[in-house]
C-alpha positions in Angstrom: 6.8 -1.7 33.5 5.8 -5.2 34.6 5.1 -8.0 32.2 1.7 -9.6 32.5 -0.5 -12.3 31.1 -3.9 -11.9 29.5 -6.7 -14.0 28.0 -8.7 -13.6 24.8 -12.0 -15.0 23.7 -14.3 -14.8 20.7 -16.8 -16.6 18.5 -16.1 -20.3 17.9 -19.2 -20.8 15.6 -21.0 -18.6 13.1 -23.1 -16.1 15.1 -25.5 -13.4 13.9 -25.0 -10.2 15.8 -27.7 -7.6 16.8 -26.4 -5.4 14.0 -27.2 -8.1 11.4 -23.5 -8.9 10.9 -22.7 -12.6 10.8 -19.4 -13.5 12.5 -17.9 -16.6 10.9 -16.6 -18.1 14.1 -12.9 -18.7 13.7 -12.0 -18.5 17.4 -10.3 -21.7 18.7 -11.4 -21.2 22.3 -9.8 -19.2 25.2 -6.2 -18.2 24.6 -3.6 -17.1 27.1 -0.9 -14.7 26.1 2.2 -13.2 27.7 2.9 -9.5 27.3 6.5 -8.2 27.4 6.6 -4.7 28.8 10.1 -4.1 27.4 9.4 -4.9 23.8 5.6 -4.4 23.6 5.2 -7.9 22.1 2.8 -10.7 22.9 3.5 -14.4 22.9 0.8 -17.1 22.8 1.1 -19.6 25.6 -1.9 -21.9 25.5 -5.3 -22.4 24.0 -8.2 -24.1 25.8 -10.5 -25.5 23.0 -14.1 -26.7 23.1 -15.3 -23.5 24.8 -18.5 -22.5 23.0 -18.6 -18.8 22.0 -16.6 -17.3 24.9 -17.2 -13.8 23.7 -16.7 -12.2 27.1 -14.4 -13.3 29.9 -13.6 -12.1 33.4 -10.7 -13.2 35.7 -11.3 -13.5 39.4 -8.9 -11.0 41.2 -8.3 -13.2 44.2 -8.3 -16.8 42.9 -7.0 -18.7 39.8 -10.5 -18.8 38.2 -11.8 -17.4 34.9 -15.5 -16.9 34.1 -16.9 -16.6 30.6 -20.2 -16.2 28.8 -21.2 -18.8 26.2 -23.0 -16.4 23.9 -25.6 -18.8 22.4 -29.3 -19.0 21.4 -29.5 -22.4 23.0 -27.3 -24.9 24.8 -27.9 -28.7 24.8 -31.3 -28.1 23.3 -32.3 -25.7 26.1 -33.1 -22.1 25.0 -30.7 -19.5 26.3 -27.0 -19.0 27.0 -24.7 -20.3 29.7 -21.9 -19.0 31.9 -18.9 -21.1 32.7 -16.3 -21.2 35.5 -12.8 -22.4 34.7 -9.9 -23.1 37.0 -6.6 -21.8 35.8 -4.5 -24.9 36.3 -1.1 -24.0 34.9 1.3 -21.0 34.7 0.7 -20.8 31.0 -3.1 -20.3 31.5 -4.5 -23.7 30.7 -8.1 -24.0 31.9 -10.2 -26.8 33.4 -14.0 -26.5 33.4 -15.5 -26.6 36.9 -19.1 -25.6 36.4 -21.6 -24.2 33.9 -25.0 -22.6 34.6 -27.9 -21.4 32.4 -28.5 -17.7 32.2 -32.2 -18.1 31.4 -31.7 -15.6 28.5 -30.2 -15.8 25.0 -26.8 -14.3 24.0 -25.1 -13.5 27.3 -22.6 -10.8 26.4 -21.1 -9.3 29.6 -20.1 -10.2 33.1 -19.3 -8.3 36.3 -18.6 -9.2 39.9 -20.4 -7.8 42.9 -18.2 -5.6 45.1 -17.5 -8.5 47.6 -16.9 -10.9 44.7 -19.5 -13.3 46.0 -21.7 -13.0 43.0 -21.3 -12.9 39.2 -23.8 -10.9 37.1 -24.6 -11.5 33.4 -26.3 -9.3 30.8 -28.2 -11.3 28.2 -28.6 -9.3 25.0 -31.2 -11.2 23.0 -33.0 -12.5 26.0 -33.5 -8.9 27.2 -32.5 -10.1 30.7 -29.9 -10.2 33.4 -28.9 -12.9 35.8 -27.0 -13.2 39.1 -25.1 -16.3 40.2 -23.6 -17.1 43.6 -19.8 -17.8 43.5 -19.4 -20.8 45.8 -16.6 -21.5 48.3 -14.6 -23.4 45.7 -15.3 -20.6 43.1 -17.7 -22.7 41.1 -21.0 -21.1 40.1 -24.3 -21.9 41.7 -27.7 -21.8 40.1 -29.0 -18.3 39.3 -30.2 -16.5 42.5 -31.9 -13.8 40.4 -33.2 -13.4 36.8 -34.9 -10.2 35.7 -36.2 -9.2 32.3 -36.5 -5.7 30.8 -39.5 -4.7 28.7 -40.2 -2.0 26.1 -38.7 -0.9 22.8 -36.8 2.0 21.3 -37.3 4.2 18.3 -35.2 2.2 15.8 -37.4 -0.7 14.7 -34.5 -2.7 13.4 -32.1 -2.5 16.4 -34.5 -1.5 19.2 -37.5 -3.8 18.7 -37.1 -4.9 22.3 -34.7 -4.6 25.3 -31.0 -5.5 24.8 -29.0 -5.3 28.0 -25.3 -4.9 27.1 -23.3 -4.5 30.3 -23.5 -5.0 34.1 -22.0 -1.8 35.5 -21.4 -1.5 39.3 -21.5 1.9 40.9 -18.2 3.1 42.5 -19.4 2.4 46.0 -21.0 -0.9 45.0 -24.5 0.0 46.2 -26.1 0.2 42.8 -26.0 -1.7 39.5 -26.6 0.0 36.2 -27.5 -2.0 33.1 -26.9 -0.2 29.8 -29.7 -1.3 27.5 -29.2 -0.7 23.8 -32.8 -1.4 23.0 -34.3 1.0 25.6 -31.7 3.9 25.4 -31.2 3.9 29.2 -29.1 2.5 32.0 -31.6 0.6 34.0 -31.0 1.1 37.8 -30.9 -1.5 40.5 -30.1 -1.8 44.2 -28.0 -4.7 45.1 -29.1 -7.0 48.0 -25.9 -9.0 48.3 -27.1 -11.0 51.3 -29.6 -12.7 49.0 -28.0 -12.2 45.6 -30.8 -10.1 44.3 -31.1 -7.0 42.2 -34.0 -4.8 43.1 -35.3 -2.5 40.3 -35.4 1.2 41.2 -36.8 3.6 38.5 -35.3 6.6 40.4 -31.8 5.2 39.6 -32.5 4.7 35.9 -30.3 7.0 33.7 -31.9 8.1 30.5 -30.0 8.4 27.2 -30.8 10.0 23.9 -33.4 8.2 21.8 -32.0 6.1 19.0 -28.3 6.3 20.2 -28.2 2.7 21.4 -26.4 2.7 24.8 -23.7 0.0 25.0 -21.1 0.4 27.8 -20.2 2.8 30.5 -17.3 3.6 32.8 -17.0 5.9 35.9 -14.1 8.3 36.5 -11.7 7.6 39.4 -13.6 9.9 41.9 -17.0 8.5 41.0 -18.2 12.0 40.0 -18.7 11.4 36.3 -20.0 8.6 34.2 -19.0 8.1 30.5 -21.3 6.1 28.3 -20.4 4.8 24.8 -23.3 4.6 22.4 -23.2 2.0 19.7 -25.5 3.4 17.0 -24.5 7.1 17.4 -20.7 6.5 18.0 -20.9 9.2 20.7 -19.8 9.4 24.3 -22.3 10.8 26.7 -20.9 12.5 29.8 -23.0 12.5 33.0 -22.4 14.2 36.3 -23.0 11.5 38.9 -24.2 11.9 42.5 -22.7 9.1 44.6 -25.1 9.2 47.5 -28.4 9.2 45.5 -27.1 7.2 42.5 -28.6 9.7 40.1 -27.0 11.3 37.1 -27.4 14.3 34.8 -26.3 14.5 31.2 -23.9 17.4 30.7 -22.1 16.6 27.3 -22.4 14.5 24.2 -19.2 14.2 22.1 -18.5 12.3 18.9 -16.0 9.4 18.8 -15.7 9.7 15.0 -13.3 11.6 12.8 -14.4 15.1 11.8 -14.2 14.2 8.1 -14.6 10.6 7.1 -17.8 9.0 8.5 -18.3 5.5 7.1 -21.1 3.4 8.6 -19.8 2.5 12.1 -20.7 1.1 15.5 -19.3 2.1 18.9 -17.7 -0.6 20.9 -15.6 -0.5 24.0 -14.8 2.4 26.4 -12.0 2.4 29.0 -10.5 4.9 31.5 -6.7 5.3 31.7 -5.3 4.2 35.1 -4.2 7.8 35.9 -7.7 9.0 35.2 -6.6 11.7 32.8 -7.7 10.2 29.5 -10.5 8.1 28.1 -10.4 5.7 25.1 -13.1 4.3 22.9 -13.1 1.9 20.0 -15.3 2.2 16.9 -16.0 -0.6 14.4 -16.6 0.1 10.7 -14.3 3.1 10.6 -12.0 0.9 12.6 -10.3 3.3 14.9 -9.6 4.2 18.5 -10.7 7.6 19.8 -8.7 9.3 22.5 -10.2 12.0 24.8 -8.6 14.3 27.4 -10.7 14.6 30.6 -10.9 18.2 31.6 -11.1 19.5 35.2 -14.9 19.6 35.1 -15.1 16.0 33.8 -16.0 17.0 30.3 -14.1 15.6 27.3 -12.1 16.9 24.5 -11.2 14.6 21.5 -7.4 14.7 21.0 -6.7 11.8 18.6 -8.2 9.4 16.1 -5.9 6.4 15.7 -6.4 3.7 13.1 -6.9 0.3 14.9 -4.7 -1.4 12.2 -7.4 -4.0 11.7 -11.1 -4.6 11.1 -13.7 -4.5 13.9 -11.8 -3.4 17.1 -14.5 -4.9 19.4 -12.5 -4.7 22.6 -9.2 -3.5 24.1 -7.4 -3.3 27.4 -4.9 -1.0 29.0 -1.8 -2.3 30.7 -1.9 -2.0 34.5 0.7 0.8 34.5 -1.1 2.7 31.6 1.9 2.4 29.3 0.2 0.3 26.6 -3.2 -0.3 24.9 -3.9 -3.7 23.4 -6.7 -3.9 20.9 -8.4 -7.0 19.5 -9.5 -6.7 15.9 -12.2 -9.3 15.5 -12.4 -9.7 11.7 -8.7 -9.1 11.1 -7.7 -11.9 13.6 -5.1 -9.6 15.1 -4.1 -8.0 18.4 -2.5 -4.6 18.0 -0.2 -3.1 20.6 0.0 0.7 21.0 2.3 2.7 23.2 0.6 5.4 25.3 2.3 8.8 25.8 2.9 9.7 29.4 2.5 13.4 28.5 -0.7 13.5 26.6 -2.2 10.0 26.5 -1.9 9.7 22.7 -1.3 6.3 21.0 1.6 5.1 18.8 1.5 1.8 17.0 4.1 -0.7 18.1 3.3 -4.3 17.2 0.7 -6.5 15.5 0.1 -10.1 16.6 -1.3 -11.7 13.4 -2.6 -15.1 14.6 -5.3 -14.1 17.2 -8.5 -15.5 15.7 -11.7 -13.6 16.1 -10.8 -11.7 19.2 -13.9 -10.1 20.9 -12.6 -9.6 24.4 -9.3 -9.2 26.3 -8.9 -9.7 30.0 -5.7 -9.1 32.1 -4.8 -12.0 34.3 -1.8 -11.3 36.5 1.8 -9.9 36.5 4.6 -12.2 35.6 
């Protein structure tokens, strides 16, 4: 097992969520941690302060740069969020701001790279929009090359009064981009024109969900034959058979991420595939647990474990690169919990709790030590 570094972000100021929850904003900025693969423990290395609401972060795989959303209603008196580019300037993960651009949409909540890493894409939850930014030669961000807005509403008047893009999901071959929209109960489909930095809407690519479920995040299997979609309001995982060439998908299974007995008011959150491709993990807020699924030969799922997250509001988690550990950020408990992953069945075992990780909403692996 290799040791590795990772970053966390969160809310630095009080923020009202789409669910109505108000997050107090205790996060200090972007924090870098070292993970010890022998002991399963994490050590805080550095904190970069004065980063407004870095609720989602993404590390460039080929350069010492980190990108984050600034999930805001306005910035500097201008409506909308921003995205920021930081250079990683030390071995302990200290950051220096290099550029910041407006998203032209409020509450940016997710980032993804294009396949060639020449563009950064942002989903803007309250703005009902998505943005594309060129990554310049020095890895700073240029002005948005494309801004698109969704339209419509869902069946839930409180949560689906309008569009709420929640993720930018690249197809396995990089040709298409899917945007899970909580407000519209679909994954809006786009073709990527990466010469111009444009996303071209294509209704034939749009993947429909089940009304009222509130689609949040998705992940493809290793072969690109199945798509697994986490729903926030239903706390279910939808399984789709995916056709790589056409980019179309067909719903084949819906399975609960909740315990069979206790069902407190809950919201689905993150979903991740194990590096070996055998297991799928999902986090649920409210009931505060991690659901573990075995992936069958036909791509369908079987729930095999419900593991307490050992803290309130497990908004995000990551898996270690070798698949030996799962690290979960409990937003309201201000903790990072480390779980061992069984090599035989993918089940989780609690190992360690880091108790001074304020308002963690996202974790992003950086590099091996």
